[in-house]
N, CA, C and O atoms as CSV, one atom per row, in Angstrom:
chain,resi,resn,atom,element,x,y,z
A,1,UNK,N,N,100.851,94.248,110.794
A,1,UNK,CA,C,99.718,93.534,109.847
A,1,UNK,C,C,98.485,94.258,110.235
A,1,UNK,O,O,98.334,94.769,111.345
A,2,UNK,N,N,97.514,94.287,109.178
A,2,UNK,CA,C,96.517,95.119,109.474
A,2,UNK,C,C,95.660,94.268,110.318
A,2,UNK,O,O,95.824,93.055,110.190
A,3,UNK,N,N,94.742,94.697,111.188
A,3,UNK,CA,C,93.959,93.896,112.012
A,3,UNK,C,C,92.775,92.973,111.541
A,3,UNK,O,O,92.330,91.981,112.118
A,4,UNK,N,N,92.307,93.625,110.167
A,4,UNK,CA,C,91.255,92.864,109.384
A,4,UNK,C,C,92.010,91.513,109.088
A,4,UNK,O,O,91.291,90.529,108.916
A,5,UNK,N,N,93.023,91.390,109.030
A,5,UNK,CA,C,93.571,90.121,108.434
A,5,UNK,C,C,93.474,89.082,109.456
A,5,UNK,O,O,93.724,87.924,109.123
A,6,UNK,N,N,93.098,89.390,110.823
A,6,UNK,CA,C,92.794,88.464,111.830
A,6,UNK,C,C,91.695,87.966,111.903
A,6,UNK,O,O,91.513,87.011,112.659
A,7,UNK,N,N,90.503,88.579,110.998
A,7,UNK,CA,C,89.402,88.202,110.986
A,7,UNK,C,C,89.227,86.914,110.221
A,7,UNK,O,O,89.765,86.830,109.117
A,8,UNK,N,N,88.495,85.849,110.720
A,8,UNK,CA,C,88.372,84.544,109.884
A,8,UNK,C,C,87.588,84.931,108.634
A,8,UNK,O,O,87.897,84.535,107.510
A,9,UNK,N,N,86.637,85.664,108.878
A,9,UNK,CA,C,85.523,86.214,107.690
A,9,UNK,C,C,86.374,86.536,106.487
A,9,UNK,O,O,86.300,86.035,105.365
A,10,UNK,N,N,87.315,87.605,106.995
A,10,UNK,CA,C,88.296,88.161,105.757
A,10,UNK,C,C,89.065,86.873,105.273
A,10,UNK,O,O,88.991,86.535,104.091
A,11,UNK,N,N,89.605,86.350,105.941
A,11,UNK,CA,C,90.518,85.067,105.510
A,11,UNK,C,C,90.046,84.077,104.574
A,11,UNK,O,O,90.739,83.524,103.720
A,12,UNK,N,N,88.479,83.840,104.852
A,12,UNK,CA,C,87.924,82.903,104.010
A,12,UNK,C,C,87.374,83.465,102.769
A,12,UNK,O,O,87.177,82.820,101.739
A,13,UNK,N,N,87.068,85.116,103.003
A,13,UNK,CA,C,86.757,85.490,101.775
A,13,UNK,C,C,87.917,85.873,100.647
A,13,UNK,O,O,87.788,85.985,99.428
A,14,UNK,N,N,89.040,86.025,101.442
A,14,UNK,CA,C,90.283,86.026,100.702
A,14,UNK,C,C,90.533,85.031,99.865
A,14,UNK,O,O,90.691,85.066,98.645
A,15,UNK,N,N,90.564,83.954,100.760
A,15,UNK,CA,C,90.543,82.452,100.052
A,15,UNK,C,C,89.805,82.089,98.833
A,15,UNK,O,O,90.257,81.411,97.910
A,16,UNK,N,N,88.574,82.625,98.915
A,16,UNK,CA,C,87.667,82.529,97.733
A,16,UNK,C,C,88.224,83.259,96.602
A,16,UNK,O,O,88.566,82.689,95.566
A,17,UNK,N,N,88.322,84.536,96.791
A,17,UNK,CA,C,88.764,85.477,95.697
A,17,UNK,C,C,90.270,84.837,94.843
A,17,UNK,O,O,90.567,84.904,93.650
A,18,UNK,N,N,90.854,84.356,95.756
A,18,UNK,CA,C,92.147,83.782,95.160
A,18,UNK,C,C,91.662,82.488,94.410
A,18,UNK,O,O,92.084,82.298,93.270
A,19,UNK,N,N,90.949,81.745,94.887
A,19,UNK,CA,C,90.349,80.429,93.999
A,19,UNK,C,C,89.719,81.081,92.886
A,19,UNK,O,O,90.081,80.777,91.750
A,20,UNK,N,N,88.729,82.029,93.087
A,20,UNK,CA,C,87.966,82.385,91.753
A,20,UNK,C,C,89.157,82.735,90.682
A,20,UNK,O,O,89.160,82.260,89.546
A,21,UNK,N,N,90.113,83.573,91.149
A,21,UNK,CA,C,91.213,84.017,89.998
A,21,UNK,C,C,91.835,82.866,89.281
A,21,UNK,O,O,91.901,82.829,88.052
A,22,UNK,N,N,92.300,81.908,90.080
A,22,UNK,CA,C,92.468,80.772,89.506
A,22,UNK,C,C,92.036,79.991,88.669
A,22,UNK,O,O,92.633,79.424,87.753
A,23,UNK,N,N,90.695,79.939,89.056
A,23,UNK,CA,C,89.817,79.121,88.108
A,23,UNK,C,C,89.553,79.628,86.876
A,23,UNK,O,O,89.558,78.921,85.868
A,24,UNK,N,N,89.280,81.004,86.869
A,24,UNK,CA,C,89.112,81.731,85.764
A,24,UNK,C,C,90.316,81.834,84.675
A,24,UNK,O,O,90.146,82.424,83.609
A,25,UNK,N,N,91.562,81.205,85.032
A,25,UNK,CA,C,92.639,81.568,84.221
A,25,UNK,C,C,92.337,80.622,83.051
A,25,UNK,O,O,92.930,80.903,82.009
A,26,UNK,N,N,91.565,79.605,83.026
A,26,UNK,CA,C,91.285,78.723,81.927
A,26,UNK,C,C,89.850,79.139,81.036
A,26,UNK,O,O,89.470,78.419,80.112
A,27,UNK,N,N,89.351,79.985,81.309
A,27,UNK,CA,C,88.238,80.641,80.710
A,27,UNK,C,C,88.590,81.044,79.144
A,27,UNK,O,O,89.701,81.409,78.760
A,28,UNK,N,N,87.486,80.909,78.375
A,28,UNK,CA,C,88.063,81.128,77.322
A,28,UNK,C,C,88.605,82.840,77.010
A,28,UNK,O,O,88.184,83.757,77.716
A,29,UNK,N,N,89.307,83.010,76.183
A,29,UNK,CA,C,90.012,84.366,76.163
A,29,UNK,C,C,89.091,85.266,75.671
A,29,UNK,O,O,89.240,86.439,76.012
A,30,UNK,N,N,87.956,84.915,74.774
A,30,UNK,CA,C,86.803,85.793,74.425
A,30,UNK,C,C,86.163,86.456,75.450
A,30,UNK,O,O,85.750,87.605,75.293
A,31,UNK,N,N,86.030,85.803,76.564
A,31,UNK,CA,C,85.533,86.205,77.806
A,31,UNK,C,C,86.486,86.937,78.780
A,31,UNK,O,O,86.190,87.137,79.958
A,32,UNK,N,N,87.638,87.319,78.217
A,32,UNK,CA,C,88.401,88.109,79.190
A,32,UNK,C,C,87.652,89.359,79.627
A,32,UNK,O,O,87.805,89.600,80.825
A,33,UNK,N,N,87.015,90.067,79.077
A,33,UNK,CA,C,86.398,91.469,79.449
A,33,UNK,C,C,84.920,90.944,79.804
A,33,UNK,O,O,84.236,91.797,80.370
A,34,UNK,N,N,84.376,89.864,79.609
A,34,UNK,CA,C,82.980,89.545,80.173
A,34,UNK,C,C,83.062,88.622,81.450
A,34,UNK,O,O,83.619,88.965,82.493
A,35,UNK,N,N,82.631,87.781,81.306
A,35,UNK,CA,C,82.303,86.988,82.776
A,35,UNK,C,C,83.733,86.698,83.322
A,35,UNK,O,O,83.847,86.704,84.547
A,36,UNK,N,N,84.751,86.465,82.626
A,36,UNK,CA,C,86.005,86.316,83.353
A,36,UNK,C,C,86.323,87.538,84.443
A,36,UNK,O,O,86.709,87.402,85.604
A,37,UNK,N,N,86.067,88.674,83.779
A,37,UNK,CA,C,86.318,89.975,84.616
A,37,UNK,C,C,85.340,90.026,85.777
A,37,UNK,O,O,85.614,90.099,86.975
A,38,UNK,N,N,83.964,89.965,85.107
A,38,UNK,CA,C,82.591,90.141,86.087
A,38,UNK,C,C,82.802,88.952,87.268
A,38,UNK,O,O,82.307,89.296,88.340
A,39,UNK,N,N,83.294,87.926,87.280
A,39,UNK,CA,C,83.388,86.809,88.215
A,39,UNK,C,C,84.653,87.379,89.068
A,39,UNK,O,O,84.435,87.588,90.261
A,40,UNK,N,N,85.953,87.648,88.564
A,40,UNK,CA,C,86.611,87.959,89.271
A,40,UNK,C,C,86.358,89.505,90.174
A,40,UNK,O,O,86.930,89.679,91.250
A,41,UNK,N,N,85.725,90.227,89.761
A,41,UNK,CA,C,85.597,91.553,90.127
A,41,UNK,C,C,84.410,90.961,91.679
A,41,UNK,O,O,84.565,91.263,92.863
A,42,UNK,N,N,83.646,90.347,91.253
A,42,UNK,CA,C,82.675,90.343,92.383
A,42,UNK,C,C,82.940,89.458,93.556
A,42,UNK,O,O,82.475,89.615,94.685
A,43,UNK,N,N,83.963,88.249,93.049
A,43,UNK,CA,C,84.821,87.699,94.277
A,43,UNK,C,C,85.778,88.523,95.131
A,43,UNK,O,O,86.000,88.444,96.339
A,44,UNK,N,N,86.292,89.339,94.198
A,44,UNK,CA,C,87.694,90.246,94.899
A,44,UNK,C,C,86.504,91.377,95.813
A,44,UNK,O,O,86.889,91.594,96.962
A,45,UNK,N,N,85.576,91.866,95.549
A,45,UNK,CA,C,84.717,92.952,96.205
A,45,UNK,C,C,84.293,92.329,97.433
A,45,UNK,O,O,83.885,93.098,98.303
A,46,UNK,N,N,84.306,90.852,97.735
A,46,UNK,CA,C,83.903,90.327,98.964
A,46,UNK,C,C,84.811,90.893,99.854
A,46,UNK,O,O,84.458,91.815,100.590
A,47,UNK,N,N,86.242,90.323,99.872
A,47,UNK,CA,C,87.265,90.757,101.107
A,47,UNK,C,C,87.555,92.333,101.167
A,47,UNK,O,O,87.726,93.054,102.150
A,48,UNK,N,N,87.554,92.635,99.794
A,48,UNK,CA,C,87.984,94.408,99.830
A,48,UNK,C,C,86.726,95.137,100.361
A,48,UNK,O,O,86.890,96.234,100.894
A,49,UNK,N,N,85.551,94.641,100.263
A,49,UNK,CA,C,84.315,95.519,101.213
A,49,UNK,C,C,84.670,95.046,102.691
A,49,UNK,O,O,84.563,95.998,103.464
A,50,UNK,N,N,84.991,94.078,103.208
A,50,UNK,CA,C,85.431,93.898,104.432
A,50,UNK,C,C,86.656,94.685,105.085
A,50,UNK,O,O,86.736,94.945,106.286
A,51,UNK,N,N,87.679,95.053,104.032
A,51,UNK,CA,C,88.457,95.668,104.374
A,51,UNK,C,C,88.086,97.135,104.440
A,51,UNK,O,O,88.237,97.641,105.552
A,52,UNK,N,N,87.685,97.826,103.593
A,52,UNK,CA,C,87.128,99.108,103.191
A,52,UNK,C,C,86.155,99.393,104.672
A,52,UNK,O,O,86.440,100.304,105.450
A,53,UNK,N,N,85.135,98.572,104.860
A,53,UNK,CA,C,84.226,98.706,106.100
A,53,UNK,C,C,85.017,98.646,107.445
A,53,UNK,O,O,84.682,99.288,108.441
A,54,UNK,N,N,85.930,97.944,107.391
A,54,UNK,CA,C,86.665,97.797,108.838
A,54,UNK,C,C,87.862,99.138,109.048
A,54,UNK,O,O,88.371,99.532,110.098
A,55,UNK,N,N,88.047,99.582,107.785
A,55,UNK,CA,C,88.988,100.882,107.790
A,55,UNK,C,C,88.098,102.145,108.076
A,55,UNK,O,O,88.528,103.295,108.160
A,56,UNK,N,N,86.989,101.810,108.191
A,56,UNK,CA,C,85.898,103.049,108.403
A,56,UNK,C,C,85.845,103.550,109.886
A,56,UNK,O,O,85.461,104.683,110.179
A,57,UNK,N,N,86.268,102.601,110.817
A,57,UNK,CA,C,86.312,102.605,112.204
A,57,UNK,C,C,84.724,103.162,112.682
A,57,UNK,O,O,84.493,104.024,113.529
A,58,UNK,N,N,83.870,102.503,111.986
A,58,UNK,CA,C,82.317,102.887,112.575
A,58,UNK,C,C,81.477,101.661,112.330
A,58,UNK,O,O,81.443,101.135,111.218
A,59,UNK,N,N,80.797,101.199,113.365
A,59,UNK,CA,C,80.094,99.746,113.302
A,59,UNK,C,C,79.068,99.997,112.037
A,59,UNK,O,O,78.851,99.185,111.138
A,60,UNK,N,N,78.506,101.267,112.169
A,60,UNK,CA,C,77.425,101.699,110.950
A,60,UNK,C,C,77.679,101.607,109.661
A,60,UNK,O,O,76.900,101.289,108.762
A,61,UNK,N,N,79.279,102.020,109.569
A,61,UNK,CA,C,79.779,101.851,108.233
A,61,UNK,C,C,80.363,100.294,107.783
A,61,UNK,O,O,80.335,99.739,106.685
A,62,UNK,N,N,80.764,99.952,108.766
A,62,UNK,CA,C,81.044,98.430,108.491
A,62,UNK,C,C,79.984,97.418,108.231
A,62,UNK,O,O,80.149,96.388,107.577
A,63,UNK,N,N,78.739,97.853,108.874
A,63,UNK,CA,C,77.645,97.026,108.720
A,63,UNK,C,C,77.354,97.199,107.185
A,63,UNK,O,O,77.172,96.186,106.509
A,64,UNK,N,N,77.301,98.481,106.594
A,64,UNK,CA,C,76.896,98.639,105.470
A,64,UNK,C,C,77.927,98.008,104.247
A,64,UNK,O,O,77.441,97.600,103.192
A,65,UNK,N,N,79.212,97.980,104.476
A,65,UNK,CA,C,80.225,97.488,103.775
A,65,UNK,C,C,80.055,95.803,103.823
A,65,UNK,O,O,80.370,95.136,102.837
A,66,UNK,N,N,79.533,95.178,105.045
A,66,UNK,CA,C,79.442,93.810,104.946
A,66,UNK,C,C,78.097,93.416,104.217
A,66,UNK,O,O,78.013,92.309,103.684
A,67,UNK,N,N,77.063,94.292,104.187
A,67,UNK,CA,C,75.887,94.174,103.263
A,67,UNK,C,C,76.349,94.234,102.042
A,67,UNK,O,O,75.890,93.368,101.296
A,68,UNK,N,N,77.265,95.121,101.484
A,68,UNK,CA,C,77.926,95.090,100.166
A,68,UNK,C,C,78.518,93.887,99.853
A,68,UNK,O,O,78.261,93.369,98.766
A,69,UNK,N,N,79.465,93.223,100.837
A,69,UNK,CA,C,80.065,92.177,100.617
A,69,UNK,C,C,79.313,90.746,100.401
A,69,UNK,O,O,79.654,89.809,99.679
A,70,UNK,N,N,78.015,90.896,101.383
A,70,UNK,CA,C,77.174,89.550,100.991
A,70,UNK,C,C,76.461,89.995,99.680
A,70,UNK,O,O,75.934,89.029,99.127
A,71,UNK,N,N,76.320,90.951,99.144
A,71,UNK,CA,C,75.542,91.068,97.650
A,71,UNK,C,C,76.605,90.500,96.386
A,71,UNK,O,O,76.282,89.936,95.340
A,72,UNK,N,N,77.772,90.808,96.807
A,72,UNK,CA,C,79.118,90.473,95.900
A,72,UNK,C,C,79.342,89.170,96.165
A,72,UNK,O,O,80.110,88.592,95.396
A,73,UNK,N,N,78.811,88.483,97.164
A,73,UNK,CA,C,79.037,86.892,97.303
A,73,UNK,C,C,77.965,86.176,96.755
A,73,UNK,O,O,78.125,84.985,96.489
A,74,UNK,N,N,77.036,86.659,96.577
A,74,UNK,CA,C,75.676,86.621,96.103
A,74,UNK,C,C,75.991,86.322,94.740
A,74,UNK,O,O,75.932,85.227,94.180
A,75,UNK,N,N,76.435,87.760,94.138
A,75,UNK,CA,C,76.811,87.413,92.648
A,75,UNK,C,C,77.820,86.543,92.406
A,75,UNK,O,O,77.649,85.879,91.383
A,76,UNK,N,N,78.875,86.313,93.045
A,76,UNK,CA,C,79.897,85.355,92.757
A,76,UNK,C,C,79.148,84.196,92.669
A,76,UNK,O,O,79.347,83.598,91.611
A,77,UNK,N,N,78.244,83.600,93.519
A,77,UNK,CA,C,77.784,82.310,93.538
A,77,UNK,C,C,77.163,82.223,92.201
A,77,UNK,O,O,77.489,81.277,91.484
A,78,UNK,N,N,76.177,83.227,91.712
A,78,UNK,CA,C,75.472,82.840,90.523
A,78,UNK,C,C,76.514,82.854,89.428
A,78,UNK,O,O,76.431,81.930,88.619
A,79,UNK,N,N,77.506,83.761,89.255
A,79,UNK,CA,C,78.302,83.559,88.076
A,79,UNK,C,C,79.178,82.315,88.186
A,79,UNK,O,O,79.639,81.828,87.154
A,80,UNK,N,N,79.430,81.787,89.348
A,80,UNK,CA,C,79.888,80.875,89.292
A,80,UNK,C,C,79.190,79.389,88.699
A,80,UNK,O,O,79.784,78.563,88.006
A,81,UNK,N,N,77.953,79.316,89.113
A,81,UNK,CA,C,76.966,78.427,88.309
A,81,UNK,C,C,76.688,78.797,86.820
A,81,UNK,O,O,76.545,78.005,85.889
A,82,UNK,N,N,76.651,79.870,86.790
A,82,UNK,CA,C,76.418,80.414,85.285
A,82,UNK,C,C,77.505,79.849,84.363
A,82,UNK,O,O,77.213,79.163,83.383
A,83,UNK,N,N,78.731,80.145,84.690
A,83,UNK,CA,C,80.030,79.672,84.119
A,83,UNK,C,C,79.751,78.243,83.899
A,83,UNK,O,O,79.712,77.709,82.790
A,84,UNK,N,N,79.550,77.631,85.087
A,84,UNK,CA,C,79.631,76.025,84.477
A,84,UNK,C,C,78.567,75.693,83.737
A,84,UNK,O,O,78.638,74.673,83.052
A,85,UNK,N,N,77.449,76.442,83.734
A,85,UNK,CA,C,76.269,76.129,82.485
A,85,UNK,C,C,76.781,76.316,81.227
A,85,UNK,O,O,76.349,75.711,80.245
A,86,UNK,N,N,77.757,77.191,81.189
A,86,UNK,CA,C,78.444,77.619,79.781
A,86,UNK,C,C,79.431,76.572,79.159
A,86,UNK,O,O,79.912,76.548,78.027
A,87,UNK,N,N,79.613,75.641,80.299
A,87,UNK,CA,C,80.801,74.601,79.853
A,87,UNK,C,C,82.091,75.362,80.372
A,87,UNK,O,O,82.976,74.516,80.243
A,88,UNK,N,N,82.533,76.244,80.769
A,88,UNK,CA,C,83.621,77.097,81.305
A,88,UNK,C,C,84.406,76.317,82.467
A,88,UNK,O,O,85.612,76.448,82.673
A,89,UNK,N,N,83.636,75.576,83.116
A,89,UNK,CA,C,84.246,75.008,84.250
A,89,UNK,C,C,84.167,73.374,84.058
A,89,UNK,O,O,83.018,72.937,83.986
A,90,UNK,N,N,84.855,72.756,83.998
A,90,UNK,CA,C,84.617,71.185,83.834
A,90,UNK,C,C,84.932,70.478,85.100
A,90,UNK,O,O,84.624,69.303,85.300
A,91,UNK,N,N,85.616,71.305,86.024
A,91,UNK,CA,C,85.606,70.315,87.491
A,91,UNK,C,C,84.536,70.576,88.294
A,91,UNK,O,O,83.665,71.429,88.123
A,92,UNK,N,N,84.660,69.757,89.216
A,92,UNK,CA,C,83.626,69.871,90.394
A,92,UNK,C,C,83.575,71.088,91.152
A,92,UNK,O,O,84.695,71.392,91.564
A,93,UNK,N,N,82.654,71.904,91.486
A,93,UNK,CA,C,82.508,73.094,92.056
A,93,UNK,C,C,82.037,72.933,93.491
A,93,UNK,O,O,81.860,73.944,94.171
A,94,UNK,N,N,81.811,71.657,94.018
A,94,UNK,CA,C,81.277,71.724,95.265
A,94,UNK,C,C,82.045,72.357,96.342
A,94,UNK,O,O,81.536,73.058,97.217
A,95,UNK,N,N,83.518,72.031,96.221
A,95,UNK,CA,C,84.149,72.731,97.171
A,95,UNK,C,C,83.982,74.114,97.193
A,95,UNK,O,O,83.953,74.597,98.324
A,96,UNK,N,N,83.848,74.993,96.128
A,96,UNK,CA,C,83.899,76.399,96.025
A,96,UNK,C,C,82.579,76.828,96.479
A,96,UNK,O,O,82.452,77.920,97.032
A,97,UNK,N,N,81.510,75.986,96.270
A,97,UNK,CA,C,80.016,76.153,96.806
A,97,UNK,C,C,80.232,76.114,98.220
A,97,UNK,O,O,79.707,76.999,98.896
A,98,UNK,N,N,80.933,75.214,98.785
A,98,UNK,CA,C,80.964,74.938,100.092
A,98,UNK,C,C,81.453,76.294,100.923
A,98,UNK,O,O,80.984,76.723,101.977
A,99,UNK,N,N,82.322,76.727,100.283
A,99,UNK,CA,C,83.344,77.899,100.886
A,99,UNK,C,C,82.193,79.253,100.531
A,99,UNK,O,O,82.110,80.203,101.309
A,100,UNK,N,N,81.516,79.187,99.509
A,100,UNK,CA,C,80.493,80.530,99.566
A,100,UNK,C,C,79.712,80.247,100.712
A,100,UNK,O,O,79.600,81.178,101.510
A,101,UNK,N,N,79.219,79.316,100.947
A,101,UNK,CA,C,78.263,79.205,101.963
A,101,UNK,C,C,78.661,79.299,103.299
A,101,UNK,O,O,77.892,79.686,104.178
A,102,UNK,N,N,80.244,78.843,103.576
A,102,UNK,CA,C,80.889,79.146,104.961
A,102,UNK,C,C,81.100,80.971,105.053
A,102,UNK,O,O,80.801,81.687,106.009
A,103,UNK,N,N,81.629,81.336,103.900
A,103,UNK,CA,C,81.533,82.875,103.894
A,103,UNK,C,C,80.301,83.653,104.081
A,103,UNK,O,O,80.258,84.739,104.659
A,104,UNK,N,N,79.323,83.048,103.571
A,104,UNK,CA,C,78.165,83.587,103.856
A,104,UNK,C,C,77.757,83.759,105.267
A,104,UNK,O,O,77.340,84.797,105.781
A,105,UNK,N,N,77.940,82.541,105.859
A,105,UNK,CA,C,77.534,82.465,107.310
A,105,UNK,C,C,78.401,83.304,108.088
A,105,UNK,O,O,77.846,83.969,108.963
A,106,UNK,N,N,79.793,83.428,107.942
A,106,UNK,CA,C,80.667,84.020,108.545
A,106,UNK,C,C,80.040,85.603,108.374
A,106,UNK,O,O,79.951,86.333,109.361
A,107,UNK,N,N,79.672,85.993,107.193
A,107,UNK,CA,C,79.300,87.414,107.076
A,107,UNK,C,C,78.020,87.795,107.688
A,107,UNK,O,O,77.676,88.961,107.879
A,108,UNK,N,N,77.423,86.890,107.945
A,108,UNK,CA,C,76.035,87.124,108.549
A,108,UNK,C,C,76.429,87.325,110.044
A,108,UNK,O,O,76.499,88.420,110.602
A,109,UNK,N,N,76.672,86.138,110.598
A,109,UNK,CA,C,77.176,86.271,111.964
A,109,UNK,C,C,78.170,87.398,112.446
A,109,UNK,O,O,78.127,87.871,113.582
A,110,UNK,N,N,79.015,87.759,111.533
A,110,UNK,CA,C,80.009,89.062,111.958
A,110,UNK,C,C,79.090,90.146,111.816
A,110,UNK,O,O,79.344,91.101,112.550
A,111,UNK,N,N,77.931,90.282,110.957
A,111,UNK,CA,C,77.191,91.351,110.770
A,111,UNK,C,C,76.330,91.405,112.166
A,111,UNK,O,O,76.385,92.369,112.929
A,112,UNK,N,N,75.657,90.426,112.360
A,112,UNK,CA,C,74.959,90.305,113.634
A,112,UNK,C,C,75.505,90.803,114.984
A,112,UNK,O,O,74.927,91.304,115.949
A,113,UNK,N,N,77.103,90.441,114.699
A,113,UNK,CA,C,77.791,90.814,116.119
A,113,UNK,C,C,78.115,91.812,116.311
A,113,UNK,O,O,78.746,92.078,117.333
A,114,UNK,N,N,77.737,92.911,115.212
A,114,UNK,CA,C,78.172,94.288,115.426
A,114,UNK,C,C,77.434,95.092,116.479
A,114,UNK,O,O,77.757,96.259,116.704
Protein backbone atom coordinates (compact mmCIF):
# COMPACT_ATOMS: atom_id res chain seq x y z
CA UNK A 1 0.00 0.00 0.00
CA UNK A 2 1.29 3.43 -0.87
CA UNK A 3 2.25 5.44 2.20
CA UNK A 4 0.14 8.44 1.18
CA UNK A 5 -2.91 6.28 1.92
CA UNK A 6 -1.97 6.47 5.60
CA UNK A 7 -2.33 10.25 5.58
CA UNK A 8 -5.61 11.38 7.14
CA UNK A 9 -5.57 14.43 4.87
CA UNK A 10 -5.52 12.16 1.81
CA UNK A 11 -8.21 9.88 3.24
CA UNK A 12 -10.56 12.80 3.85
CA UNK A 13 -9.79 14.39 0.45
CA UNK A 14 -10.46 11.04 -1.22
CA UNK A 15 -13.77 10.75 0.65
CA UNK A 16 -14.73 14.21 -0.57
CA UNK A 17 -13.91 13.35 -4.19
CA UNK A 18 -15.99 10.18 -4.00
CA UNK A 19 -18.94 12.08 -2.54
CA UNK A 20 -18.72 14.74 -5.25
CA UNK A 21 -18.73 12.09 -7.96
CA UNK A 22 -21.82 10.49 -6.46
CA UNK A 23 -23.54 13.84 -5.98
CA UNK A 24 -23.06 14.84 -9.61
CA UNK A 25 -24.58 11.62 -10.96
CA UNK A 26 -27.99 13.31 -10.76
CA UNK A 27 -26.94 16.57 -12.42
CA UNK A 28 -28.69 17.39 -15.71
CA UNK A 29 -27.28 15.61 -18.77
CA UNK A 30 -26.80 19.02 -20.44
CA UNK A 31 -24.14 19.71 -17.80
CA UNK A 32 -22.07 16.58 -18.50
CA UNK A 33 -19.29 18.63 -20.10
CA UNK A 34 -20.00 21.73 -18.02
CA UNK A 35 -20.35 22.02 -14.29
CA UNK A 36 -20.49 18.24 -13.72
CA UNK A 37 -17.07 17.81 -15.28
CA UNK A 38 -15.67 20.92 -13.62
CA UNK A 39 -16.83 19.94 -10.14
CA UNK A 40 -15.57 16.39 -10.51
CA UNK A 41 -12.16 17.52 -11.77
CA UNK A 42 -11.78 20.09 -8.98
CA UNK A 43 -12.74 17.60 -6.27
CA UNK A 44 -10.54 14.83 -7.67
CA UNK A 45 -7.64 17.24 -7.99
CA UNK A 46 -7.41 17.58 -4.20
CA UNK A 47 -6.36 13.99 -3.41
CA UNK A 48 -4.42 13.59 -6.66
CA UNK A 49 -2.28 16.63 -5.90
CA UNK A 50 -1.52 15.18 -2.47
CA UNK A 51 -0.47 11.91 -4.14
CA UNK A 52 1.65 13.63 -6.77
CA UNK A 53 3.35 15.88 -4.24
CA UNK A 54 3.98 12.96 -1.92
CA UNK A 55 5.53 11.05 -4.80
CA UNK A 56 8.05 13.82 -5.48
CA UNK A 57 9.95 13.02 -2.28
CA UNK A 58 10.80 16.66 -1.67
CA UNK A 59 9.24 18.87 1.00
CA UNK A 60 9.41 21.87 -1.34
CA UNK A 61 7.59 20.01 -4.10
CA UNK A 62 5.09 18.53 -1.67
CA UNK A 63 4.31 21.99 -0.33
CA UNK A 64 3.77 23.26 -3.88
CA UNK A 65 1.32 20.45 -4.60
CA UNK A 66 -0.48 21.05 -1.30
CA UNK A 67 -0.93 24.66 -2.46
CA UNK A 68 -2.53 23.34 -5.64
CA UNK A 69 -4.74 21.00 -3.61
CA UNK A 70 -5.89 23.96 -1.51
CA UNK A 71 -6.77 25.89 -4.64
CA UNK A 72 -8.72 22.96 -6.02
CA UNK A 73 -10.54 22.63 -2.72
CA UNK A 74 -11.60 26.28 -2.87
CA UNK A 75 -12.82 25.71 -6.43
CA UNK A 76 -14.77 22.64 -5.26
CA UNK A 77 -16.41 24.64 -2.49
CA UNK A 78 -17.47 27.39 -4.89
CA UNK A 79 -18.78 24.99 -7.54
CA UNK A 80 -20.77 23.08 -4.93
CA UNK A 81 -22.52 26.25 -3.80
CA UNK A 82 -22.98 27.41 -7.41
CA UNK A 83 -24.56 24.07 -8.31
CA UNK A 84 -26.96 24.41 -5.42
CA UNK A 85 -27.85 27.95 -6.55
CA UNK A 86 -28.71 26.55 -9.99
CA UNK A 87 -31.04 24.06 -8.34
CA UNK A 88 -28.97 21.02 -9.32
CA UNK A 89 -28.65 19.96 -5.69
CA UNK A 90 -31.87 19.46 -3.78
CA UNK A 91 -30.34 17.89 -0.66
CA UNK A 92 -28.66 19.53 2.30
CA UNK A 93 -24.98 20.16 1.57
CA UNK A 94 -23.94 21.00 5.12
CA UNK A 95 -22.19 17.62 5.55
CA UNK A 96 -20.15 18.29 2.41
CA UNK A 97 -19.36 21.82 3.53
CA UNK A 98 -18.17 20.45 6.88
CA UNK A 99 -15.98 17.91 5.08
CA UNK A 100 -14.53 20.67 2.88
CA UNK A 101 -13.71 22.72 5.98
CA UNK A 102 -12.10 19.69 7.60
CA UNK A 103 -9.97 18.97 4.53
CA UNK A 104 -8.97 22.64 4.39
CA UNK A 105 -7.74 22.56 7.99
CA UNK A 106 -5.94 19.27 7.43
CA UNK A 107 -4.19 20.61 4.32
CA UNK A 108 -3.15 23.77 6.14
CA UNK A 109 -1.79 21.87 9.14
CA UNK A 110 -0.07 19.30 6.94
CA UNK A 111 1.64 22.04 4.96
CA UNK A 112 2.69 23.92 8.10
CA UNK A 113 4.25 20.73 9.44
CA UNK A 114 6.49 20.18 6.43
